N, C-alpha and C positions, 0 to 999 in steps of 0.2 A: 226090395230093401234087405240087405244082409244083416242079420243080428246074431252075434256070437253068444249063444245061450249056454249056461253051464249045464253039465250032465244032471246035476241035482235039480229035480223038477219042483222042489218046494218053493213057495213064494214067487212063482213065475210072474205074477202080476206086477209085483214091485220091481223085479229085475228087468222086465221088458220096458216098463215105464222109465226107469233110470237110463237105460241104454238109448231109447229114443230122445229123451230130454237132453242128454249129454251130446248127442249128435246135432241137435238143434243149436245148443249153446256154442259148440265148437265150430259151427258153420258147415258141418258135413251135410246137413239138410239145409238148403238155401231158402231165403225168403221167397214165398210164393210157390215153392215146389210142392207138388201134390204127393201125398202119402199113399201107399198102397191101400186099397179098399180093405175093410174089416175082413171080408170073406177071403180075399187073396192072401193077406198076411197070415191069417189063421191057418190057411192051407200050407203056405210056404214054410212056416216054422212048426207046424204040427201042434198047434195050441188051440184050445176051444175058442169059438166065436165070442162067447161071453167074456172071456178074459181080455181079448183084444178090444171089445167094446168098452170095458171098464178103463183100460189104459188110455184109449183115445178120448173118452169123456173127461178123464182127469186132466190130460194134457190141454184139452179145450178150456176146461174150468180155470186152469192156472194161467191161461193166456199164451201157451206155446203154439197152439194150432187153432185154426178156425174152420168152420164148415160152410160150404156153399151148397144151397139146396140142389138136390139131384146131381151133384157133381162130385162131392167127396170132401176130404179133409186136406187142408193146406197149411204150410208153415208160415207163422207170423214173423214179422221183423222183430228181432231181439237185439238190442244194443249190446256191444261188447262190455263186459264188466271190467272196470279199471282195477288192475291188480297192482298195488304199490310194491316198491322194492322194500320188503320187510327187513331185509338184512341191513339196508342203509338206515332205516328208521331205528332199528334196535341199537345200532352203533351210536345214535345220537341220544339215546335214553340214558340219563345219569342213574346208574345203579348204586344206591347209597350203601356205603360200607356199614358193617355192623357197629353199632354204637356200644362201647363198653361202659362209659360214664355218661349217663344221660341226665343232664340237669334241665330237662324240659319241664313244662308246667302241668302236663296232663296226667301224670302217673299218681299212684297211691302206694301205700306200703302193703305190698302183696303178701309178705310173710305173715302179717297180722290180720288178714281178712278172716272173718268168722266162718270158716269153711264148714265145720261140723254143724253149727246152728243153722246156716243157710241150707245145707243139705237136708236137714230135718224138715224145714219149712217147705222146701221144694218138693220133697216126697209127699208131704201132707197136702200140698196144693192139688195133687191128682187124686181125687177122692170120688169113688163111684156113687157115694151118697149125695154128692154135690154135682148133679148132672148139668146144672146151669153153667158150670165152668167150661163145658164144651161148646156152648153157644157162642155166637159172634160177639156178644157183650155190648156194653154201652159205648157209644162214640166218644163219650167224655172220659171213659176209663172205668176201672173196676170200683164200684160204689164203696165197698169196705175200705179200699185203699184211700179213696178221696176223703172219707170220713176220718181215717187215721191221720192223714196229712192235716186236715182241719184242726184236730186236737193238738197235733205236734206244733203247728204254727201258733196257736193260741198260747201254748205253754212256753215255747222257746223264743218267739218273736213278738208276742202280744198282738198278733194279727187275728182279728175276729171276723170270720167269714162263714159262709154256708158251703157245704160240700157240693152243692149245685154249681157254685161258681168256680170250682176247681176242675181244671182240664189236665188230663194225663197225656203225655206224648213221649216220643223216643229221644227227643233232643230239644234244646233251647232254640236251635236253628229252625226246627220244624214249627215250634210255637211262634217264632218271629214271622215265619211265612204266613201263618194263620192271621196274625195281627195285621199284616200288610193287606190281607184280603178283607178284613173287617173295617178298615178305615177308608175314608173317601179317597178317590183318585187324586185329589188335589193335595193330599197330606204329604208333607216333607218330613224327612227324618234327620235328627241331629244326634251326634255321637261325641263322646269324650275323645280328646286328641292329646296324647296318645290314648288308645283304648282297645279293648278286645275286638270290637267290631271292625276296626281297620286292619287287624291281623288275621281276620277270618273273612275271606272274600264273599262267603255266602251272604253276609248281612248287607253288603253294599253293591253287589255285582249288577243288580237290575234297578238300582235307584238312580234317577237322573242327576240329582244334585244333593248328595249327602253333605250335611253341614258339619264341619269339624269345629268343636268348641274347645277353647284353651282351658287350662287348669290353673288355679292358684292354690295357696295353702289352705283354703276353705273348701275346695272342691271345684266342680265344673262351673264355668262362668257363662251366664245366660243372657247378658246384656244385649247381645246381637239378635236375640229372638223376640224382642219386645213387639215388633210390628207383624209377626207371623202368627196367623190364627190356626190354620190347619197344620198342626205339627206334632210329631211324636218324638219325645226325648228319651234316649236310651242311656241309663246311668248305672254305675256301681258305687252307691254312696257309702256302703259299710267300710270297705277300704278299696279305693279306686284301683282298678287294674289297668296298667301295671305299676303305677307310681306309688300306690299304697296310702294315698291321702284319705283321711276320714272326713267326710263332709260335715261341716259345722252345723249346729242347730239353726243358725241364722240363714245359711245357704239352703237348708232343707225347707224352711218356711218360705223363702223366696221362690223355690221351685214350685211348691204346692200353690202358692198365691198366683204365680204365673199361669199354671195350668187351669186354675179356677175361672180365669177371665174369658175363656172361650170353650164352648161345648165340644169343639174339635181338637182340643189340646189334651194329649195324654203323656204320661211318664211311664216308661218301662223300667222297673227297678229289678235289676239282676243282683240278688242278694248273695254275691259271690263270697264263698268261704266264711259266711257269718258264724258258723259253728266253731271255727278254729281261731278265736281270739285268745291269745295266750295270757294277756294281762288284763285285769279288770273285767268289766261286763260289756257285752255287745251294745253298741249304740242303737237307739230306737230306729226301726225301719220306717221308710217313707209311707209304706202301706199302713202301718199302725197309726201314723199321724194323719192319714188321708180321711178328711171328713166330707169330701165332695165327690168321691168315687172317680178320681182322675188317675189313679195309679194301677198299673198292671204289674203284678208281682210274679217274677220268675224264680224258681228254685229247682234244684236237681240233686240226684244222689251219686253223681260221678265221683266226687271227692270223699263223700261220707262212706261209700262202700267200694264201688269199682266203676270205671268208665264203661265196661262191657255190660253192665246192668241196663244201660240205655233207658233210664226212666227220668224224665223231667216233668215239671208241672207248672201251671200258671194259675193265678187267681184273677179272674176277669171282673171288672166293674159291671154293674147290672145292665147298663145301656149296651155294652158290647156283648154281654152274655146273651141277651135277647136276640141280637143279630146272629150270633154264633149258633144258637139253637135253631134258628130258621134256616140257615145256610149250610150247616154241616151235619145235620141230623142223619142223613143217609150214609155217611162215611163210617168206615171201620176205624177203631182205635189202632194205633201203630205199635202198641206194646202187647206182648203175649199176656193173656189173662192168668196163665199159670204163674208167671213171674210176678205179676201184680198182686196176686193172692198171697204168694210167699212173702213178699215184702210187707204187705198189710199185717200179716200175722207176726212178722218179725218186729214191726213197730209196736203193735198192741201188746206184745208180750213183755215189753220193757227192756228186752235185750238190745234193741237199737240204741236207746239212750246210754246204756252201759258201754256199748261199743264206741259211741262218740266220745265219752269221757275217757275211755282207755286210749283211744287214738290221739286225743288231745294231749295227753301226757307223753306219749311216744313222740309225737311230732314236736312238742315243746323241747324235748331233749335234743332232738336232731337240730332244731332251730338254734339253740344255744351253742351247739357244737360247731355248726357251720359258720356262725357269726364269729366265734372265737378263732377259728382257723383263718377266716378271711381277714380279720383284724391284724393278723401277724404279717400280712403282705403290705409293705409300705406304699406301693403304687395303687392300692385299691381304697376307695372311699365309698361311703354310703350316702347318696343324695337324699334318700328318704329312709327312715327307720321303719321298715314294714313289719307289722306284727301278723305274719301270715305263713302260708306254705311256699312262698317264694321270696327272694330278695332281689333288690336292684342295686347293682354295683356300678361304679365309674372307675375306669382305668386311666391312670395318668397319661397325659399327652406325650410324655417322653417315650412311651411304648409305641412301636410300629404295629398298628392294629392289623394290617394286612398280613404281616409275618406271624403275628400272634394267632390269628385265625387259622393260618396254614399249619402251624405247629399243633394246635388243638385237634385239627382234622387228622393229622398223622397219629395222634395219640388216641384216636377213636373217642374223643370227648366232645359233647354237644353243649354249647351255650346258645341262648337265644338273644339276638341283638335287639335293642329297643326300637330301632328303625322299622322293624316288622309291624309294629303297632301304631305307627305314625301315618297320618293322612298322606303326607309327602314323605317318601321312604328314604330320607337322608337327614344328616345333621347330628345324629347321635351315635356315630360309629363306635365310640368308646364306652357306651353304656350297655350293660348286659343284664339279663334276667336269669336268675338261678332258682329253679325248682328243686326240691330236695326230698319230697315225700316218698318217691319210689326207690331211693337209694338207702343202703345200709350205712351204719356209722363208718365202717371200714371203707366203703366205696366213696363216701363223702370225703373222708380224710385223704384217700389216695387221689381223688379227683382234684381237690383244692391244691394238693402238692404239685400236680401236673400243671395246673393253672399258674402257680407261682414259677415253676420252671420255664413255662412258655413266655411269661413276662420277662424273666431275666434274660432269655435268649433273644428277645425282641427289642431290646434297648439299644 
């Protein structure tokens, strides 16, 4: 066997291994072909017997060759690796252009993030006097953070719980996957339609029959769920996303009464944007009204601080908590303990509440400004008056929506169509969702002017 070895004799073992392996993969050494004996190859290429032994044993271990007793080493059959035409694939990939005016719903006001304060708490979280911070940590999350969230929920949402019931995770999607594992295999899932879950495939991709529930002016309608026992209902009652409906007290009671009729019925309450109600006081959460431990409460810090923080949490009812503690105890938490400690100290210091109040004022000014700008456009109406970090608009049918969308793309402006959040992705082509949290006042003004211009050119 001819092996073209480099003059540099360092790492010969690796180089010989790679050469023989590649000869096998390329078919230069055929299936069933006998390799030179260890002694002969050692002599031919002037390398120690031990080096050749190591090479052959590694090739055997990885399945490239096999040994026959008293006969030697032989090449195994190796199927050809399919190599796709990457150039062709790359041509089909849609490379998104840079978005200059992004009216999506996921951003926050990055200019007003509390950089200095969070830097302080991040530095302090790495403390040699707190050696436990280097440990794996609790699978439920950092205990002081769970305790801080417990106090925060009591003060802000009147939710009385124990820190033991609070589970920290990196996202609400991950929390939802945990819930699916805790419930019975027969459990069905129902979602608001339109709703966030139908706009995020993660929630429904592995569900056999997700149930879409229509909305009215009191919130989600549950009349079609009367005969279903094993069912989990996912709702955003504070102000429904994306329609903005605030669930009435009567409908809240209906949901809680429905859940109480079966031990296998649960409600997931995603308390979406509850901190940013601009007028009046937040309505009472379902979890605060829950007397029978049927509500699973979801919260997160994405809009309060930043999406990159990747900290969400849930409050589990006792029955599910016991199952969680049995089944998930050996797992690691998905959020860095350093980040959890920094956030816990930020909340306990009182700076977190100050930040929320400050951002509420900033967002309220943006909210008023974007509403004022949009009201100047005759072809735009508001199906729902949403008191939140996004707006829902309807564009008059006199506008060619296909052309309108093309013009927005040319202007590097992103709007989200309502169809994205529908169970069946059609019928609302002229409805759009505008998030504004991540945009400056100037960007909002310029963006709305471009929307107006696109409307005028699409009639």
